[in-house]
C-alpha positions in Angstrom: 47.1 -61.6 94.1 45.9 -64.9 92.8 43.0 -63.3 91.1 41.8 -65.4 88.2 39.7 -64.4 85.3 38.1 -67.6 84.3 37.5 -68.1 80.7 34.7 -70.6 80.0 35.5 -72.4 83.2 39.0 -73.3 82.2 41.5 -71.7 84.5 44.4 -72.5 82.2 43.3 -69.9 79.7 43.2 -66.4 81.1 45.5 -67.2 84.0 46.8 -64.8 86.5 46.6 -61.6 84.3 46.0 -59.7 87.5 49.1 -61.0 89.2 52.3 -59.0 89.3 53.8 -62.0 87.5 54.2 -60.9 83.8 52.6 -63.0 81.2 55.2 -63.5 78.4 54.2 -62.6 74.9 56.6 -65.3 73.7 55.1 -68.1 75.8 53.5 -69.9 72.7 52.2 -72.9 74.6 50.3 -70.7 76.9 48.8 -68.6 74.1 47.8 -71.5 71.9 45.9 -73.0 74.8 44.4 -69.7 75.7 42.9 -68.9 72.4 41.7 -72.4 71.6 39.3 -72.5 74.6 36.1 -71.7 73.0 33.7 -69.1 74.3 30.6 -69.7 72.3 29.2 -66.1 72.1 30.0 -62.5 72.8 27.5 -62.7 75.7 29.6 -65.4 77.3 32.7 -63.3 77.1 30.8 -60.4 78.8 29.6 -62.7 81.5 33.0 -64.4 82.1 35.1 -61.2 82.0 33.6 -58.8 84.6 34.3 -55.1 84.6 36.0 -55.2 88.0 38.5 -57.8 86.7 39.4 -55.7 83.7 40.0 -52.6 85.8 42.0 -54.6 88.2 44.4 -55.8 85.5 44.6 -52.2 84.1 45.5 -50.7 87.5 47.6 -53.5 89.0 49.3 -55.3 86.1 49.3 -52.8 83.2 52.0 -54.8 81.3 49.7 -57.9 81.3 46.8 -55.9 79.9 49.1 -54.5 77.2 50.3 -58.0 76.3 46.8 -59.3 76.1 45.7 -56.5 73.7 48.8 -57.0 71.6 48.4 -60.8 71.4 44.7 -60.4 70.5 45.5 -58.0 67.7 48.3 -60.3 66.5 45.9 -63.2 66.3 43.5 -61.1 64.2 46.3 -60.1 61.9 47.4 -63.7 61.5 43.8 -64.7 60.8 43.5 -62.1 58.1 46.9 -63.2 56.6 46.0 -66.8 56.5 42.4 -66.4 55.3 40.9 -68.4 58.2 40.5 -71.6 56.3 39.9 -73.9 59.3 37.1 -73.9 61.8 39.7 -73.6 64.6 41.2 -70.4 63.1 37.7 -68.8 62.7 36.9 -69.6 66.3 40.1 -68.0 67.5 39.4 -64.9 65.4 35.9 -64.6 66.8 37.2 -65.0 70.4 39.8 -62.3 69.9 37.1 -60.1 68.4 34.8 -60.6 71.4 37.6 -60.1 74.0 38.7 -56.8 72.4 35.0 -55.6 72.2 34.9 -56.3 75.9 38.2 -54.7 76.9 38.4 -51.6 74.6 35.9 -49.4 76.5 38.0 -49.8 79.7 41.1 -48.7 77.7 39.2 -45.6 76.5 37.8 -44.6 79.8 41.3 -44.1 81.3 43.1 -41.1 79.8 46.5 -42.7 80.5 45.6 -45.6 78.3 44.0 -43.8 75.4 47.2 -43.5 73.4 48.1 -47.1 73.9 46.7 -48.4 70.7 48.4 -45.6 68.8 51.8 -46.7 70.0 53.9 -49.4 68.4 54.9 -52.3 70.6 58.7 -52.5 70.5 60.0 -55.9 69.7 57.0 -57.6 71.3 56.8 -61.2 70.3 59.4 -60.8 67.5 62.1 -63.2 68.0 64.2 -61.8 65.2 65.2 -58.7 67.2 63.8 -55.3 66.5 65.4 -53.9 63.4 62.0 -53.4 61.7 60.5 -51.4 64.5 61.0 -48.3 62.4 58.2 -49.2 60.1 56.0 -51.0 62.6 52.4 -49.9 62.5 50.6 -48.6 65.6 48.4 -51.3 67.1 45.2 -49.5 66.2 46.1 -49.5 62.5 47.0 -53.2 62.5 43.7 -53.9 64.2 41.6 -51.9 61.8 43.3 -53.3 58.7 42.9 -56.9 59.9 39.2 -56.4 60.6 38.6 -54.9 57.2 40.4 -57.8 55.5 38.4 -60.3 57.6 35.2 -58.6 56.4 36.0 -59.9 52.9 37.3 -63.3 53.8 35.9 -66.1 51.6 33.9 -68.7 53.4 34.1 -66.7 56.7 32.3 -63.5 55.8 31.7 -63.8 52.1 30.8 -66.5 49.6 33.8 -68.1 48.1 33.9 -67.8 44.3 35.9 -71.0 43.9 34.3 -74.4 43.8 37.5 -76.2 44.9 39.2 -77.4 48.0 41.5 -75.7 50.5 44.6 -76.1 48.3 43.5 -73.5 45.8 41.7 -71.3 48.4 41.7 -67.7 47.4 44.6 -65.7 48.6 43.1 -63.0 50.7 45.6 -60.5 49.4 44.9 -61.2 45.7 41.1 -61.0 45.8 39.4 -57.9 44.6 37.0 -57.2 47.4 34.7 -55.1 45.0 33.6 -58.5 43.6 32.5 -59.5 47.1 30.2 -56.7 48.0 27.6 -58.0 50.4 24.4 -57.0 48.7 23.1 -55.6 45.4 22.3 -51.9 45.2 24.6 -48.9 44.7 27.3 -49.8 42.2 26.8 -53.6 42.5 24.1 -55.6 40.6 24.7 -59.1 42.0 22.8 -60.2 45.2 24.8 -63.0 46.9 23.0 -66.1 48.3 22.0 -65.2 51.9 24.2 -67.1 54.4 23.3 -66.6 58.0 26.7 -67.8 59.3 28.4 -65.1 57.3 25.9 -62.5 58.6 26.7 -63.5 62.2 30.4 -63.3 61.6 30.1 -59.9 59.9 28.0 -58.6 62.8 30.6 -59.6 65.4 33.4 -57.9 63.4 31.3 -54.7 62.9 30.6 -54.7 66.6 34.3 -54.6 67.2 34.7 -51.8 64.7 32.0 -49.8 66.4 33.7 -50.3 69.7 37.0 -49.1 68.3 35.2 -45.9 67.0 33.6 -45.4 70.4 36.6 -43.6 71.8 34.5 -40.5 71.0 32.2 -41.3 73.9 35.0 -40.8 76.4 35.8 -37.2 75.4 33.6 -34.4 76.7 31.6 -32.5 74.0 33.7 -29.6 72.6 32.9 -26.9 70.2 36.2 -27.6 68.4 35.0 -29.6 65.4 38.5 -30.3 64.3 38.5 -32.9 67.0 38.6 -35.9 64.6 38.3 -39.4 65.8 41.7 -41.0 64.9 40.1 -44.5 64.5 37.5 -43.3 62.1 40.0 -41.1 60.3 42.4 -44.0 59.6 39.6 -46.4 58.8 38.1 -44.0 56.2 41.5 -43.1 54.6 43.2 -44.5 51.5 45.2 -46.8 53.9 42.0 -49.0 53.9 42.1 -50.8 50.6 38.5 -52.1 51.2 37.0 -48.6 51.9 34.9 -48.6 48.7 33.5 -52.1 48.8 32.9 -51.8 52.6 31.1 -48.5 52.2 28.9 -50.0 49.5 28.3 -53.2 51.4 27.1 -51.3 54.5 24.9 -48.9 52.5 23.4 -51.7 50.4 22.7 -54.1 53.3 20.8 -51.3 55.1 18.8 -50.0 52.0 18.0 -53.5 50.6 16.6 -54.8 54.0 12.9 -55.8 54.0 11.8 -56.6 57.5 8.4 -57.8 56.5 9.9 -61.1 55.4 9.5 -61.2 51.6 5.8 -60.1 51.8 4.6 -63.2 53.5 2.7 -62.3 56.7 4.2 -63.9 59.8 7.2 -65.0 57.8 9.5 -63.4 60.4 8.2 -65.7 63.0 9.1 -68.8 61.1 12.9 -68.3 61.0 14.9 -66.2 63.3 15.9 -63.1 61.3 19.7 -63.1 61.0 19.8 -60.1 58.8 18.4 -57.6 61.2 21.3 -57.5 63.7 23.6 -57.1 60.8 21.5 -54.3 59.3 21.5 -52.5 62.7 25.2 -52.9 63.1 25.8 -51.7 59.5 23.6 -48.6 60.0 25.5 -47.7 63.2 28.9 -48.2 61.7 27.9 -46.2 58.7 26.6 -43.1 60.5 29.7 -43.1 62.8 32.0 -43.1 59.8 30.0 -40.2 58.3 30.4 -38.1 61.5 32.0 -35.2 59.8 31.6 -31.4 60.2 30.7 -30.2 56.8 30.7 -26.5 57.9 34.5 -26.6 58.1 35.0 -27.9 54.6 34.5 -26.7 51.1 31.0 -27.9 50.4 29.4 -28.5 47.1 26.9 -25.8 46.2 23.5 -26.2 44.5 24.8 -26.9 41.0 27.3 -29.5 42.3 30.3 -27.2 41.9 32.3 -26.4 45.0 32.3 -23.1 46.7 35.9 -22.2 46.0 37.5 -19.2 44.5 37.7 -18.6 40.8 41.4 -19.6 41.0 40.5 -23.3 41.4 40.9 -24.5 37.9 41.0 -28.1 39.1 38.3 -29.8 41.2 39.1 -29.1 44.8 39.9 -32.3 46.6 36.9 -33.9 48.4 37.0 -34.6 52.1 39.8 -36.9 53.3 37.2 -39.1 54.8 36.5 -41.5 51.9 33.1 -42.6 53.2 31.9 -38.9 53.2 33.6 -38.6 49.8 31.9 -41.6 48.3 28.5 -40.6 49.8 28.7 -37.2 48.2 29.6 -38.6 44.8 26.7 -41.0 44.3 24.9 -39.6 41.3 23.0 -42.3 39.3 19.2 -41.9 39.4 18.8 -45.7 40.0 21.1 -45.5 43.0 19.2 -42.6 44.4 15.9 -44.5 43.8 17.3 -47.6 45.6 18.4 -45.6 48.6 15.3 -43.5 48.9 12.9 -46.5 48.5 14.9 -48.4 51.1 15.0 -45.7 53.7 11.3 -44.9 53.1 10.4 -48.6 53.4 12.2 -48.9 56.7 11.0 -45.6 58.2 7.4 -46.6 57.4 7.8 -50.0 59.0 6.6 -49.0 62.5 3.5 -47.4 60.8 2.5 -50.5 58.9 -0.8 -51.3 60.6 -1.8 -54.5 59.0 -5.1 -56.2 59.7 -3.1 -59.1 61.1 -1.5 -58.0 64.4 2.2 -58.8 64.5 2.3 -59.8 60.9 5.1 -57.5 60.2 8.4 -57.3 62.1 8.8 -54.0 63.9 12.3 -52.5 63.4 13.9 -50.5 66.2 16.6 -48.6 64.3 14.6 -45.7 62.9 16.8 -43.1 64.7 19.9 -44.4 63.0 18.0 -44.3 59.6 17.0 -40.6 60.2 20.7 -39.7 60.9 21.7 -41.6 57.7 19.0 -39.7 55.7 20.2 -36.4 57.2 23.8 -37.2 56.2 22.7 -38.1 52.7 20.8 -34.8 52.2 23.5 -32.7 53.9 26.5 -34.2 52.0 24.9 -35.0 48.6 22.9 -32.1 47.2 22.0 -34.0 44.1 20.3 -36.6 46.4 18.4 -33.8 48.1 17.1 -32.6 44.8 16.2 -36.1 43.7 14.2 -36.6 46.9 12.2 -33.4 46.2 11.8 -34.0 42.5 8.7 -36.2 42.9 6.1 -36.8 45.6 8.4 -39.7 47.0 9.6 -37.1 49.6 6.1 -37.6 51.2 7.1 -41.2 52.0 9.8 -39.7 54.2 7.6 -36.9 55.5 4.7 -39.0 56.8 6.8 -41.3 59.0 8.7 -38.3 60.4 5.4 -36.6 61.3 4.2 -39.9 62.8 7.4 -40.1 65.0 7.2 -36.5 66.0 3.5 -36.8 67.0 4.1 -40.1 68.8 7.2 -38.9 70.8 5.9 -35.4 71.7 5.0 -36.3 75.4 8.0 -38.6 76.0 11.0 -37.0 77.7 13.3 -39.8 76.7 12.8 -39.1 73.0 13.7 -35.4 72.8 16.6 -36.3 70.5 14.2 -38.0 68.0 12.0 -34.9 68.1 15.0 -32.7 67.2 16.3 -34.8 64.3 12.9 -35.1 62.8 12.5 -31.3 62.9 16.0 -30.7 61.6 15.3 -32.9 58.5 12.1 -31.0 57.8 13.9 -27.7 58.3 16.5 -28.8 55.7 13.9 -29.9 53.2 11.8 -26.7 53.7 14.6 -24.6 52.4 13.8 -25.9 48.9 10.8 -24.6 47.0 9.9 -28.1 45.8 9.1 -29.2 49.3 6.4 -26.6 49.7 5.0 -27.5 46.3 4.9 -31.3 47.1 2.9 -30.6 50.3 -0.1 -29.7 48.2 -0.7 -33.4 47.4 -3.9 -34.7 49.0 -3.3 -36.8 52.1 -5.2 -40.0 51.7 -3.1 -42.7 53.6 -4.7 -43.0 57.0 -1.9 -43.7 59.4 -3.5 -43.9 62.9 -2.3 -40.8 64.7 -4.0 -39.0 67.6 -4.8 -35.9 65.7 -8.2 -34.5 64.7 -9.7 -36.1 61.6 -9.4 -33.8 58.6 -9.7 -33.9 54.8 -6.9 -32.1 53.1 -3.3 -32.2 51.9 0.0 -33.1 53.4 0.5 -29.4 54.3 -2.6 -29.7 56.6 -1.1 -32.8 58.2 2.1 -31.0 58.9 0.4 -28.0 60.4 -1.9 -30.1 62.6 0.9 -32.2 63.9 3.1 -29.1 64.6 0.1 -27.6 66.5 -0.2 -30.7 68.5 3.5 -30.7 69.4 3.4 -27.0 70.5 0.1 -27.3 72.5 0.5 -30.7 74.1 4.2 -31.7 74.0 6.3 -31.5 77.1 8.2 -28.4 78.3 11.6 -29.4 76.9 10.4 -29.0 73.4 10.0 -25.2 73.7 13.4 -24.5 72.0 12.0 -26.2 68.9 9.1 -23.8 68.5 11.2 -21.4 66.4 12.2 -24.2 64.1 8.7 -25.6 63.7 7.3 -22.2 62.7 10.3 -21.5 60.4 9.4 -24.6 58.5 5.8 -23.4 58.2 7.0 -19.9 57.0 9.3 -21.5 54.4 6.5 -23.6 52.8 3.7 -21.0 53.2 4.1 -19.1 49.9 3.4 -22.4 48.1 0.4 -23.7 50.0 -2.6 -23.6 47.5 -5.4 -24.5 49.9 -5.4 -25.0 53.6 -8.3 -27.0 55.2 -10.5 -25.3 57.8 -9.0 -27.5 60.5 -5.4 -26.4 59.7 -6.4 -22.7 59.3 -8.0 -22.8 62.8 -4.9 -24.4 64.2 -2.7 -21.5 62.9 -5.0 -18.9 64.4 -5.1 -20.7 67.7 -1.3 -20.6 67.8 -1.3 -16.9 67.1 -3.9 -16.3 69.8 -1.8 -18.3 72.3 1.5 -16.6 71.4 0.1 -13.0 71.4 -1.3 -13.0 74.9 0.4 -10.2 76.9 1.8 -12.6 79.5 3.5 -14.8 76.8 4.9 -11.9 74.9 6.3 -10.2 78.0 7.6 -13.3 79.8 10.8 -14.0 77.7 13.1 -12.0 75.5 12.5 -14.0 72.3 8.8 -15.0 72.6 7.6 -12.3 70.2 9.6 -14.0 67.4 6.9 -16.6 67.3 4.2 -14.0 66.5 6.4 -12.5 63.7 6.8 -16.0 62.2 3.0 -16.6 62.2 2.2 -13.1 60.7 4.7 -13.9 58.0 2.9 -17.1 57.3 -0.5 -15.3 56.9 1.2 -12.5 54.8 2.8 -15.1 52.4 -0.5 -17.0 51.9 -2.6 -13.8 51.5 -0.2 -12.2 49.0 0.8 -15.3 47.0 -2.0 -17.9 47.4 -5.1 -15.8 48.2 -7.3 -17.6 45.6 -7.5 -21.1 47.0 -7.3 -20.1 50.7 -10.8 -18.9 51.6 -10.7 -21.1 54.7 -7.7 -19.2 56.1 -9.2 -15.8 55.1 -12.4 -16.7 56.8 -10.5 -17.8 60.0 -8.6 -14.5 60.0 -11.9 -12.5 59.7 -13.4 -14.6 62.6 -10.4 -14.0 64.8 -9.9 -10.4 63.7 -9.8 -9.2 67.3 -6.4 -11.0 67.8 -4.9 -8.7 65.1 -6.5 -5.6 66.5 -5.2 -6.4 70.0 -1.6 -6.9 68.6 -1.8 -3.5 66.8 -2.9 -1.9 70.1 -0.5 -3.8 72.3 0.1 -1.6 75.4 3.7 -0.5 76.0 3.5 1.4 79.3 5.1 -0.1 82.4 1.9 -0.6 84.2 0.3 -2.7 81.5 3.5 -4.7 81.1 3.3 -5.5 84.8 -0.4 -6.4 84.6 0.3 -8.7 81.6 3.0 -10.5 83.6 0.6 -10.9 86.6 -1.8 -12.8 84.4 1.0 -15.3 83.7 1.1 -16.3 87.4 -2.6 -17.2 87.3 -2.2 -19.4 84.1 1.1 -21.3 84.2 0.0 -23.6 81.3 2.4 -22.8 78.4 -0.5 -22.6 75.9 -4.2 -23.1 76.6 -5.4 -26.4 75.2 -9.0 -25.3 75.2 -10.7 -23.5 72.3 -8.5 -25.1 69.7 -11.6 -27.0 68.6 -10.1 -30.4 68.6 -12.5 -32.9 67.2 -12.3 -36.6 67.8 -8.9 -38.2 67.1 -8.5 -40.7 64.2 -9.7 -44.1 65.0 -7.2 -46.8 65.9 -4.8 -44.2 67.3 -3.3 -44.2 70.8 -2.6 -41.0 72.7 1.1 -39.9 72.8 2.4 -41.3 76.1 5.1 -40.0 78.4 8.2 -42.1 79.0 7.9 -45.0 81.5 9.4 -43.8 84.8 13.0 -45.1 85.0 13.6 -45.1 81.2 17.2 -44.4 80.4 18.0 -41.4 78.3 21.3 -39.7 77.3 21.8 -36.0 77.6 22.2 -33.8 74.6 24.2 -30.6 74.0 22.1 -27.4 73.3 21.2 -26.7 69.7 22.1 -23.4 68.1 19.4 -20.7 67.9 17.4 -20.4 64.7 19.6 -17.4 63.6 22.7 -19.6 63.7 20.9 -22.6 62.2 19.7 -20.9 59.1 20.6 -18.1 56.7 18.0 -15.9 55.0 17.6 -16.1 51.2 15.3 -14.0 49.1 13.4 -15.7 46.3 13.4 -13.5 43.1 10.8 -13.4 40.4 12.4 -16.3 38.4 12.5 -18.5 41.5 16.2 -18.3 42.1 17.4 -17.5 45.6 20.1 -15.1 46.7 21.5 -15.1 50.2 20.8 -12.0 52.4 23.1 -12.9 55.2 26.2 -10.9 55.2 24.9 -7.3 55.4 22.3 -8.0 58.0 24.1 -10.0 60.5 27.7 -8.8 60.6 28.5 -6.6 63.6 31.0 -3.8 63.1 34.3 -4.4 64.8 33.3 -2.7 68.0 30.5 -5.2 68.4 27.7 -2.7 67.7 25.1 -3.6 65.2 25.6 -2.0 61.7 24.1 1.4 61.5 21.4 0.6 59.0 19.7 -2.7 59.3 18.0 -3.9 56.2 14.3 -3.4 56.1 13.8 -7.2 56.0 13.2 -8.1 59.6 15.9 -7.0 62.0 13.9 -8.9 64.7 14.7 -12.4 63.6 17.3 -13.9 65.8 19.9 -12.4 68.0 21.9 -11.0 65.2 19.9 -7.8 65.1 20.5 -6.4 68.6 23.9 -6.7 70.0 23.9 -7.9 73.6 24.6 -4.3 74.8 21.5 -3.1 73.0 19.4 -5.8 74.5 20.6 -4.9 77.9 19.7 -1.3 77.3 16.2 -2.2 75.9 15.3 -4.5 78.8 16.8 -3.6 82.2 18.1 -6.5 84.2 16.8 -6.5 87.7 19.1 -6.9 90.7 18.6 -10.6 90.7 19.9 -10.8 87.2 16.4 -11.7 86.0 15.5 -10.2 82.7 12.5 -7.8 82.8 10.6 -6.2 79.9 10.6 -2.4 79.5 8.5 0.0 77.4 11.5 0.7 75.2 12.0 -3.0 74.5 8.3 -3.6 73.7 8.3 -0.5 71.4 11.5 -1.7 69.6 9.6 -4.7 68.1 6.0 -3.7 68.2 6.7 -1.0 65.7 8.0 -3.7 63.3 5.0 -6.1 63.5 4.1 -6.7 59.8 0.3 -6.1 60.1 -0.3 -3.9 57.1 -1.4 -6.6 54.7 -3.8 -8.2 57.2 -5.3 -4.9 58.3 -5.9 -3.9 54.7 -7.6 -7.3 54.1 -9.9 -6.9 57.1 -10.6 -3.3 56.2 -11.9 -4.4 52.7 -13.6 -7.7 53.5 -15.1 -7.3 57.0 -17.7 -4.7 55.9 -18.6 -6.8 52.9 -19.0 -10.0 54.9 -21.1 -8.1 57.5 -23.3 -6.7 54.8 -24.0 -10.2 53.4 -24.9 -11.4 56.8 -27.3 -8.6 57.4 -28.8 -8.6 53.9 -29.4 -12.3 53.7 -29.8 -12.9 57.5 -26.9 -15.4 57.1 -25.4 -17.4 59.9 -24.2 -20.1 57.6 -20.4 -20.4 57.0 -20.8 -22.0 53.6 -22.3 -18.9 52.0 -19.6 -16.6 53.4 -16.9 -19.1 52.2 -18.5 -19.1 48.7 -18.4 -15.3 48.7 -14.7 -15.3 49.8 -13.8 -17.9 47.2 -15.0 -15.6 44.4 -13.7 -12.4 45.9 -10.4 -10.8 44.9 -8.1 -8.3 46.5 -6.2 -7.5 43.4 -4.9 -3.9 43.5 -6.2 -3.5 47.1 -3.3 -5.1 49.0 0.1 -3.5 49.6 2.8 -4.4 47.1 3.7 -8.0 47.7 6.8 -8.4 49.8 9.7 -10.6 48.5 9.5 -14.2 49.7 12.2 -14.9 52.4 13.3 -18.4 53.0 15.5 -19.4 56.0 17.7 -22.2 54.7 19.5 -24.5 57.0 23.3 -23.9 57.0 25.9 -26.3 58.3 27.5 -25.2 61.5 29.8 -26.7 64.1 27.0 -26.4 66.7 24.7 -28.9 64.9 27.7 -31.1 64.0 28.4 -31.5 67.8 24.7 -32.0 68.5 24.6 -34.8 65.9 27.7 -36.4 67.4 26.2 -36.5 71.0 22.8 -37.6 69.7 24.2 -40.4 67.5 26.5 -41.9 70.2 23.7 -41.6 72.8 21.4 -43.7 70.5 24.2 -46.2 69.9 24.9 -46.5 73.7 21.3 -47.1 74.6 20.6 -49.5 71.7 23.6 -51.8 72.4 22.3 -53.7 75.4 23.0 -57.3 74.4 25.8 -57.3 75.2 25.9 -53.9 77.0 29.2 -52.8 75.5 29.6 -49.4 77.2 27.3 -49.8 80.2 28.8 -48.7 83.5 31.9 -47.3 81.9 33.0 -43.7 82.5 31.4 -42.0 79.4 32.1 -38.3 79.0 30.3 -37.2 75.8 26.9 -37.3 77.5 25.2 -38.1 80.8 23.0 -41.2 81.3 19.8 -40.1 83.0 16.7 -41.8 84.2 13.3 -40.2 83.4 
């Protein structure tokens, strides 16, 4: 068993770890020699310590692997204690760091080893006997505390504040790390001198932290959100005395980063950018520490108070996770401005089409930024309101629409599509978002969508139409979400362009074909959503929306067909036959697509062989949102409890509110659905006349039918009288027309607000770790290890 792991060509160093011969923890000469051999980079360590060797040590000489881990942690602890004043000490710390980054995934992939770091090592390497074993810390805790100390180590990872020699070097335990925050921004005004060596050292330590936290990748996805990651839990607890400065350093380093290179074109080509790897690592560590299921905790409500009982006379404690706690407590306007500007600058970076090709550095970590932005809005409601307070929110909206449009045909970017849509769903629950969308869209980001003149609302509708009609099949579960966003903003849209109005009617036309309506149990929901959009605009924004009214009149046959939808078995069968002839999900013709914008590239599918990670399913729209009614004064009240609670026997409540019992599964219990649509012997669902009747009778067509009844004869009369075929005259007439007193009483505005739930918390966990897995390729930290949280697939 003379199996050597050779460390940098020197066989004296990692000697026969694989042999049955135990390596003694107390053999100081051996260990001094071992750590002193320099591996120059983390890539070296990955090349010199192959996976097969690590697994061999784990299986055949477990005690040697335990000793190696223990000694590496011990060295890090010593480095943190001493303050790493010599080059040799720093080199040893970095080597231990690299070795642990290499080995940890192989510890996590084996369930028998997973608890190893949480055990104490009895008497190991302590000559003085073991009387202090009682209060010995688990290895994991010693490791995490040493790494956090090292992240604020003068002359290693931060600028020393002393101008003197080693003798009076700062004692690492007496320094206040809040004075050593890495970058100006939230809670810190001083921007330290950039030092690329410090950046490189921080990056290596953060890589090790991320590897420690990655134990989560080796557990299968579970719906049990109480499944907290012990590494993150300890790291974000009060045991970590650097929690605040570290949280602030990570957040500020990310939000202050300017990849363009200080505004000088091509500047990023002149010097290698040492900041970017640090920023990426910081963003990844930050989102992992914020992996927290807010649906299980008391969450702050709109006014910043907490949803507790009236008994709570004191503030309820915030979450135990200090990073989540700090994030939720940021409140200064200038801090919000700094964060929002930073995130918007970085998200817009891939869109910066300068006249000089390659003059700006393209960042790759936009997915991590979207997760961070999501966490900010989800955990800090004051931040959410700040974002929506001005049109700055559009600086986040436009990049998200750009990513959605660009990724719509790419199977490997389904996760990106989901998070973009989730963020817009969260924003759309607030009235201000709809109001902001009325701002004219003048920036011309090259996107392959039809050219239009209009507002940000038009841009949103045109991109959503493009996703639905020309995205790939796996995006169908998002259709409910996309249309819910449009419904949420519709009461506030002052004037849609003709292009956007035609897109909405094209969607209605596609979704109301009989084959589409009869081919799946929930397809009719999409028609309800679109009718609700038209009703909201007609009832609340009729005056500026002559384009939409004209489009509705032109396509009036679609509404008449819906009102006369056949419900007999024979017609249902005939409708389904049509589906077999046209398997296309939605016809792409007759949507009158003009030429795309110049400079745009068509959305491309993934390159064959692209790696992607699997995702857990997302909850249905009924679980994802809760309905709120907007009252006269603009305040919202939740409508949820009465409509969705099933009585104990599992039957729906006797009286469903008039609202819309169709939305979501809550309205029909499973038993009801089974009765309404008989399942055939093969277990395939088939539509029945009862089922079609159950929702056809609830189609909200009254407002539109009344509008057509009043306006169609008038428009026809103008055409006959003036021999008109010209749209502009008819539009002029519609602009000056009014339906006051002719339409039914306006219905209350219903908004479906995102609500935190453990389903999305789990989705975010798998998505986030999938992104981190795929983005860490140099070195490939988790590649070829037995990951359980997701599957790695090739497109």
